[in-house]
Backbone as CSV, one residue per row, in Angstrom:
resi,resn,N_x,N_y,N_z,CA_x,CA_y,CA_z,C_x,C_y,C_z
1,MET,-44.170,18.809,-11.914,-45.574,19.063,-12.191,-46.363,17.813,-11.829
2,ALA,-47.411,17.965,-11.083,-48.229,16.835,-10.657,-49.011,16.270,-11.837
3,LYS,-49.380,15.013,-11.725,-50.126,14.338,-12.790,-51.405,15.098,-13.151
4,SER,-52.147,15.598,-12.150,-53.395,16.318,-12.435,-53.113,17.609,-13.199
5,GLU,-51.959,18.271,-12.932,-51.608,19.474,-13.670,-51.301,19.136,-15.119
6,GLN,-50.651,17.989,-15.372,-50.362,17.569,-16.732,-51.659,17.340,-17.497
7,ILE,-52.628,16.716,-16.853,-53.896,16.439,-17.517,-54.593,17.754,-17.877
8,SER,-54.628,18.722,-16.973,-55.312,19.961,-17.294,-54.549,20.759,-18.350
9,LEU,-53.220,20.689,-18.360,-52.443,21.348,-19.402,-52.731,20.699,-20.754
10,ARG,-52.795,19.389,-20.786,-53.121,18.666,-22.015,-54.515,19.046,-22.498
11,ASP,-55.476,19.086,-21.564,-56.845,19.459,-21.926,-56.902,20.889,-22.455
12,GLU,-56.146,21.799,-21.828,-56.121,23.192,-22.286,-55.517,23.279,-23.688
13,LEU,-54.469,22.512,-23.950,-53.860,22.492,-25.279,-54.861,21.988,-26.319
14,LEU,-55.552,20.905,-26.009,-56.556,20.373,-26.939,-57.674,21.390,-27.186
15,LYS,-58.078,22.085,-26.139,-59.122,23.108,-26.265,-58.653,24.236,-27.193
16,MET,-57.396,24.659,-27.026,-56.866,25.728,-27.883,-56.765,25.271,-29.339
17,LEU,-56.382,24.025,-29.547,-56.262,23.505,-30.908,-57.623,23.364,-31.582
18,ASP,-58.660,23.093,-30.800,-60.003,22.889,-31.348,-60.844,24.160,-31.413
19,SER,-60.309,25.292,-30.922,-61.116,26.515,-30.873,-61.512,26.962,-32.282
20,ASP,-62.701,27.524,-32.383,-63.227,28.003,-33.657,-63.764,29.416,-33.453
21,PRO,-63.104,30.429,-33.986,-61.964,30.337,-34.887,-60.674,30.026,-34.110
22,PHE,-59.730,29.430,-34.825,-58.434,29.112,-34.221,-57.657,30.398,-33.956
23,VAL,-57.032,30.465,-32.779,-56.204,31.611,-32.406,-54.764,31.114,-32.241
24,PRO,-53.822,31.643,-33.031,-52.426,31.215,-32.891,-51.930,31.411,-31.453
25,PHE,-51.028,30.521,-31.017,-50.504,30.600,-29.651,-49.084,30.074,-29.602
26,ASN,-48.434,30.326,-28.484,-47.076,29.857,-28.248,-47.084,28.816,-27.136
27,ILE,-46.250,27.805,-27.298,-45.983,26.844,-26.233,-44.665,27.296,-25.615
28,VAL,-44.695,27.626,-24.321,-43.516,28.134,-23.627,-42.945,27.023,-22.759
29,MET,-41.662,26.726,-22.981,-40.996,25.641,-22.273,-40.276,26.150,-21.026
30,SER,-39.941,25.251,-20.109,-39.225,25.622,-18.890,-37.846,26.203,-19.216
31,SER,-37.290,25.879,-20.357,-35.989,26.414,-20.787,-36.100,27.844,-21.295
32,GLY,-37.338,28.301,-21.531,-37.558,29.621,-22.108,-37.830,29.566,-23.602
33,ASP,-37.586,28.415,-24.223,-37.877,28.263,-25.649,-39.373,28.404,-25.888
34,ARG,-39.708,28.938,-27.046,-41.115,29.104,-27.438,-41.334,28.469,-28.800
35,TYR,-42.474,27.827,-28.946,-42.854,27.205,-30.211,-44.191,27.794,-30.622
36,LYS,-44.191,28.526,-31.742,-45.412,29.174,-32.207,-46.252,28.180,-32.995
37,VAL,-47.528,28.122,-32.661,-48.485,27.261,-33.357,-49.416,28.188,-34.137
38,ILE,-49.285,28.146,-35.466,-50.114,29.012,-36.299,-51.192,28.234,-37.049
39,ASP,-51.122,26.913,-36.962,-52.092,26.046,-37.635,-52.321,24.825,-36.742
40,PRO,-53.555,24.559,-36.342,-53.803,23.428,-35.445,-53.455,22.073,-36.055
41,HIS,-53.333,22.008,-37.372,-53.016,20.746,-38.042,-51.527,20.421,-38.020
42,THR,-50.723,21.291,-37.397,-49.279,21.060,-37.316,-48.862,20.565,-35.933
43,VAL,-49.840,20.110,-35.144,-49.567,19.654,-33.776,-50.216,18.292,-33.559
44,ALA,-49.448,17.387,-32.965,-49.977,16.080,-32.561,-49.822,15.978,-31.047
45,VAL,-50.898,15.579,-30.369,-50.901,15.523,-28.909,-51.000,14.072,-28.448
46,GLY,-50.012,13.670,-27.659,-50.020,12.339,-27.072,-50.283,12.429,-25.578
47,ARG,-50.062,11.330,-24.868,-50.268,11.337,-23.417,-49.194,12.126,-22.684
48,GLU,-47.954,11.993,-23.137,-46.841,12.631,-22.441,-46.055,13.615,-23.292
49,ILE,-46.289,13.614,-24.600,-45.546,14.524,-25.472,-46.471,15.244,-26.451
50,VAL,-45.932,16.344,-26.968,-46.580,17.114,-28.025,-45.566,17.188,-29.162
51,ILE,-46.007,16.951,-30.365,-45.128,17.101,-31.525,-45.607,18.314,-32.306
52,VAL,-44.686,19.248,-32.523,-44.985,20.465,-33.273,-44.174,20.420,-34.560
53,ILE,-44.850,20.652,-35.684,-44.182,20.678,-36.977,-44.186,22.126,-37.458
54,PRO,-43.034,22.809,-37.334,-42.975,24.218,-37.744,-43.047,24.358,-39.261
55,PRO,-43.348,25.585,-39.746,-43.435,25.793,-41.203,-42.155,25.377,-41.928
56,ARG,-41.018,25.636,-41.304,-39.735,25.240,-41.887,-38.955,24.489,-40.821
57,GLY,-38.310,23.431,-41.224,-37.463,22.720,-40.271,-38.062,21.409,-39.819
58,ALA,-37.338,20.777,-38.915,-37.722,19.457,-38.410,-38.774,19.581,-37.313
59,SER,-39.476,18.496,-37.076,-40.486,18.487,-36.012,-39.806,18.539,-34.646
60,CYS,-40.544,19.019,-33.659,-40.044,19.141,-32.291,-40.917,18.290,-31.379
61,ARG,-40.277,17.478,-30.554,-40.999,16.665,-29.562,-40.875,17.361,-28.218
62,LEU,-42.000,17.731,-27.636,-42.025,18.465,-26.382,-42.705,17.626,-25.312
63,ARG,-42.063,17.471,-24.172,-42.659,16.716,-23.068,-43.546,17.653,-22.247
64,PHE,-44.735,17.186,-21.882,-45.656,17.999,-21.098,-45.025,18.503,-19.810
65,ASN,-44.180,17.682,-19.164,-43.613,18.116,-17.892,-42.555,19.209,-18.056
66,HIS,-42.247,19.609,-19.288,-41.328,20.714,-19.545,-42.057,21.940,-20.102
67,ILE,-43.369,21.852,-20.260,-44.150,22.993,-20.752,-44.564,23.847,-19.555
68,ASN,-44.208,25.142,-19.621,-44.566,26.070,-18.538,-45.886,26.777,-18.790
69,ALA,-46.173,27.114,-20.054,-47.375,27.900,-20.326,-47.808,27.754,-21.774
70,LEU,-49.075,28.044,-21.995,-49.658,28.188,-23.329,-50.138,29.623,-23.405
71,MET,-49.611,30.379,-24.363,-49.933,31.796,-24.443,-50.475,32.150,-25.820
72,GLU,-51.632,32.822,-25.852,-52.143,33.309,-27.120,-51.115,34.243,-27.719
73,ALA,-51.111,34.342,-29.027,-50.123,35.171,-29.716,-50.206,36.639,-29.262
74,ASN,-51.388,37.107,-28.856,-51.547,38.495,-28.438,-51.728,38.663,-26.935
75,GLY,-51.406,37.665,-26.155,-51.558,37.756,-24.700,-51.395,36.394,-24.084
76,SER,-51.737,36.273,-22.822,-51.579,34.972,-22.150,-52.927,34.322,-21.946
77,ARG,-52.876,33.026,-21.816,-54.100,32.242,-21.605,-53.889,31.321,-20.447
């Protein structure tokens, strides 16, 4: 993924987290794994990684270059 694509993916993630009203979404990884975000306060966004804290369990560190898509819970975005 090119650097400019990472920046726009990061910007899109920040936009989704800041939306009012908040709409739950999934972070889809290149491995096929999905991480559901149901609360914007459970996500921390850095320059190269995203940390997701699920309702139960340990936090997950996700690298932007392994994120394939951000999908609304009821469709794709």
